[in-house]
N, C-alpha and C positions, 0 to 999 in steps of 0.2 A: 488557599488550600494546603497544606503542606503533603511533598509527595508521602506514599506509602514505601516502606522497604522493599525491594523485590524479592523475592524470594525463589527457591531452586526449582518449586512447583510452576510459580510462575515461569520462568525460564523455559524452561520444558515444555510447557502449553505450548510459550509463545515460539518457540524452535519446532516445535512439530507443526503449527499452523503455517509457519512461513514455509517449511516444505510443502506443506500441501497445496499452501498458494502456487509456489513455483512449480509444482505438477499440473496443475489447473491452466496454468499459465504458457505452460510447455517450456518455462525456464527463460520466457522472454519479454521484453518491453513491451505492454501492450500498444503502445504510441509508435515507437520507433521501430521495435520488431528486434532492438538487439539482446545479444546475450551477455555482454559485457555489464559488468558493474549494477546487476539490479540488486531491486530490494522490495520488499512486500509492504504496499500500502492498504491502510485499512482505511475503506471507504465511510463507515461511519467512523469516528474518532475513538479511538482506544481509550481516552479519559473519561469522554461524556458519554460514552454509551457501551460499561461493562458486560451487559447480557450480549453483546456482538463480538467481543474480543478474542474470540478462537471458533469463530464462525467461518468457516473455508469462502461461502458468499458475502462474505463482508471484507475480501481482499481480493488486490490485483498487484501483478509486479509492473513495476517503472526500471527503467534504468536512474540514476542519479541524478541525470542534467533533467530528465523528464520530472522526475520527485522535484526534484529545487523550482522548476519551474510553474507545477503544479501549486506548488505552497504559494512561490510569488503570487501567483493570481488570487490565492484565498480560496477557503473552503465554500465560497459563495454560489460555485458553480458545482455540478455534476461532472462527473469522470466523463461521461460521453461527448456532453460537451467541450469539454478539455480536449477531449481526443479528436475532435472536431477542428476546432481551434488549432492545435497541435499540426494538426495535417496540412493545414492550408499555409503554413508558415513555412513548410519547408520548399 
């Protein structure tokens, strides 16, 4: 499936969504609680669930390290299970 071009409206909506997710999570990673190098993560895939793209409840904050670790494990586990796994590793 070819990628569709990102519009200015899409960029604005995504930026607003990200800022709301950051606020919801107090601007810190929900796994390790750092405030450095944070990223907004879609719980339901941005690509596969367009109806949830800009729903603040479909987002959490992860730092780059935790975000990478989550994607390395695959999307087969839920975020809650990932958090439990991550905290056991510490």
